[in-house]
C-alpha positions as a printed NumPy array, in Angstrom:
array([[  3.903,  18.566,  31.092],
       [  5.136,  16.64 ,  28.077],
       [  5.604,  18.4  ,  24.764],
       [  2.62 ,  17.46 ,  22.657],
       [  2.274,  18.266,  18.983],
       [ -0.423,  18.89 ,  16.41 ],
       [ -0.04 ,  16.027,  13.94 ],
       [ -1.71 ,  15.753,  10.533],
       [ -2.046,  12.163,   9.39 ],
       [ -2.085,  11.621,   5.633],
       [ -3.776,   8.269,   6.073],
       [ -7.391,   7.193,   5.773],
       [ -7.445,   6.392,   9.499],
       [ -5.12 ,   8.462,  11.742],
       [ -4.799,   5.492,  14.141],
       [ -2.661,   3.883,  11.435],
       [  0.246,   6.166,  12.433],
       [  0.283,   4.766,  15.938],
       [  0.105,   1.211,  14.58 ],
       [  3.025,   1.878,  12.179],
       [  5.224,   3.476,  14.852],
       [  8.059,   3.965,  15.083],
       [  8.093,   6.314,  12.117],
       [ 11.175,   7.933,  10.585],
       [ 11.968,  11.538,   9.803],
       [ 13.968,  12.619,   6.739],
       [ 17.262,  12.067,   8.578],
       [ 16.27 ,   8.525,   9.587],
       [ 15.642,   9.294,  13.28 ],
       [ 12.914,   7.136,  14.825],
       [  9.781,   8.662,  16.382],
       [  7.035,   7.019,  18.407],
       [  3.467,   8.36 ,  17.996],
       [  0.718,   8.041,  20.6  ],
       [ -2.576,   9.831,  20.044],
       [ -3.924,  11.772,  23.039],
       [ -6.701,  13.696,  21.27 ],
       [ -8.028,  14.775,  17.878],
       [ -4.859,  15.581,  15.865],
       [ -2.885,  15.887,  19.121],
       [ -0.099,  13.382,  19.619],
       [  2.566,  12.595,  22.113],
       [  5.688,  12.334,  19.994],
       [  8.974,  10.965,  21.184],
       [ 12.011,   8.797,  20.869],
       [ 11.175,   5.077,  21.202],
       [ 14.016,   4.644,  23.751],
       [ 14.031,   7.997,  25.588],
       [ 10.279,   8.524,  25.791],
       [  8.035,  11.447,  24.802],
       [  9.102,  15.026,  24.224],
       [  9.537,  16.703,  27.596],
       [  8.809,  20.361,  26.933],
       [  7.053,  22.909,  24.781],
       [ 10.472,  23.896,  23.427],
       [ 11.155,  20.301,  22.334],
       [  7.773,  20.265,  20.589],
       [  8.487,  23.633,  18.909],
       [ 11.635,  22.134,  17.342],
       [  9.364,  19.59 ,  15.614],
       [  7.402,  22.19 ,  13.629],
       [  7.124,  21.01 ,  10.   ],
       [  8.729,  17.67 ,  10.855],
       [  7.725,  15.069,   8.28 ],
       [  7.395,  11.479,   9.42 ],
       [  7.427,   8.433,   7.181],
       [  6.642,   4.741,   7.418],
       [  8.603,   2.18 ,   5.45 ],
       [  6.619,   0.797,   2.509],
       [  7.186,  -2.704,   3.865],
       [  5.14 ,  -1.748,   6.957],
       [  1.98 ,  -1.106,   4.915],
       [ -0.712,  -3.751,   4.707],
       [ -1.308,  -5.355,   1.318],
       [ -3.539,  -3.156,  -0.843],
       [ -6.814,  -4.638,  -1.999],
       [ -7.392,  -5.407,  -5.671],
       [ -7.829,  -2.161,  -7.639],
       [ -6.431,  -0.145,  -4.718],
       [ -3.008,   1.44 ,  -4.863],
       [ -0.646,   3.233,  -2.549],
       [  0.555,   6.504,  -4.029],
       [  4.134,   5.421,  -3.321],
       [  3.65 ,   2.389,  -5.577],
       [  2.533,   4.535,  -8.528],
       [  5.483,   6.941,  -8.402],
       [  8.187,   5.78 , -10.79 ],
       [  5.864,   3.694, -12.953],
       [  6.325,   4.033, -16.706],
       [  3.337,   5.345, -18.673],
       [  2.492,   4.141, -22.173],
       [ -0.24 ,   4.919, -24.687],
       [ -2.538,   2.072, -25.793],
       [ -0.348,   1.735, -28.924],
       [  2.792,   1.292, -26.785],
       [  4.282,   4.783, -27.171],
       [  6.31 ,   5.78 , -24.086],
       [  4.688,   8.792, -22.418],
       [  7.032,   9.206, -19.467],
       [  7.266,   8.403, -15.78 ],
       [  4.832,   9.094, -12.949],
       [  6.637,  11.637, -10.75 ],
       [  3.828,  12.829,  -8.478],
       [  0.425,  11.649,  -7.339],
       [ -1.791,  14.643,  -6.598],
       [ -4.767,  14.302,  -4.257],
       [ -6.436,  17.586,  -3.392],
       [ -9.693,  15.968,  -2.315],
       [-11.601,  16.141,  -5.6  ],
       [ -9.918,  13.076,  -7.063],
       [ -6.461,  11.697,  -7.595],
       [ -4.378,  12.654, -10.629],
       [ -0.998,  11.501, -11.912],
       [  1.737,  13.833, -13.089],
       [  3.738,  12.205, -15.87 ],
       [  7.054,  13.654, -17.052],
       [  9.107,  12.844, -20.134],
       [ 12.12 ,  15.057, -20.672],
       [ 10.919,  18.656, -20.288],
       [  7.284,  17.847, -21.001],
       [  4.742,  16.925, -18.392],
       [  1.05 ,  16.183, -18.263],
       [ -1.477,  15.515, -15.547],
       [ -4.156,  12.871, -16.032],
       [ -7.04 ,  11.928, -13.751],
       [ -6.427,   8.607, -12.021],
       [ -9.638,   6.979, -13.24 ],
       [-10.357,   3.837, -15.244],
       [-11.25 ,   6.064, -18.182],
       [ -7.772,   7.608, -18.318],
       [ -5.751,   4.777, -16.761],
       [ -7.47 ,   1.65 , -18.048],
       [ -4.663,  -0.815, -17.263],
       [ -2.055,  -1.053, -14.498],
       [  0.606,  -3.759, -14.484],
       [  2.214,  -3.636, -11.031],
       [  4.619,  -6.49 , -11.832],
       [  6.031,  -4.602, -14.831],
       [  5.652,  -1.145, -13.217],
       [  3.646,   0.05 , -16.244],
       [  0.489,   2.106, -16.732],
       [ -1.609,   2.412, -19.862],
       [ -2.694,   6.035, -20.24 ],
       [ -5.407,   7.49 , -22.462],
       [ -4.342,  11.019, -23.433],
       [ -7.265,  12.612, -25.249],
       [ -7.069,  16.32 , -26.023],
       [-10.235,  16.783, -23.987],
       [-12.105,  14.415, -21.723],
       [-15.814,  14.472, -21.07 ],
       [-16.91 ,  11.837, -18.607],
       [-20.469,  10.729, -18.052],
       [-21.279,   8.45 , -15.123],
       [-20.21 ,   7.877, -11.532],
       [-16.434,   7.521, -11.157],
       [-16.61 ,   6.557,  -7.483],
       [-17.529,   2.908,  -8.058],
       [-17.58 ,   0.255, -10.754],
       [-20.576,   1.804, -12.542],
       [-20.517,   2.096, -16.314],
       [-18.597,   5.199, -17.416],
       [-18.767,   6.754, -20.874],
       [-15.78 ,   8.763, -22.099],
       [-15.996,  11.053, -25.118],
       [-12.917,  12.555, -26.692]])
């Protein structure tokens, strides 16, 4: 029996991993993914074929696989890939430099951006209220940094949102 693995896809649709194959690990080695069940994949070398044994699969524990950014489809308007946000420069509405986006957190309750400048960092919700303007061509974000944010309205769509500081 081939070595099959439990694979967690960090994509909206897990089938995307198969479509983007081959994927790369951190050392640059190529891996082919073929789904055989819910979160169960046949993983292997594109030239040599799938893993052959349980031992081969065990060596893949905690293996991280990546797709090249150029393989991703174009994002829709007002949609962003996390990878595109990392490295963007953050500015206040008055133009004051606030730092660089170093991490995009998504724990399921909403996306937030971690912005670092020197030894200081802050985390802001990735909403229109806190990130009202994004300039992808200039790799810049406008960030509202109130001391406290109280949001009224539905943040999941284009509904009217009221922000009090």
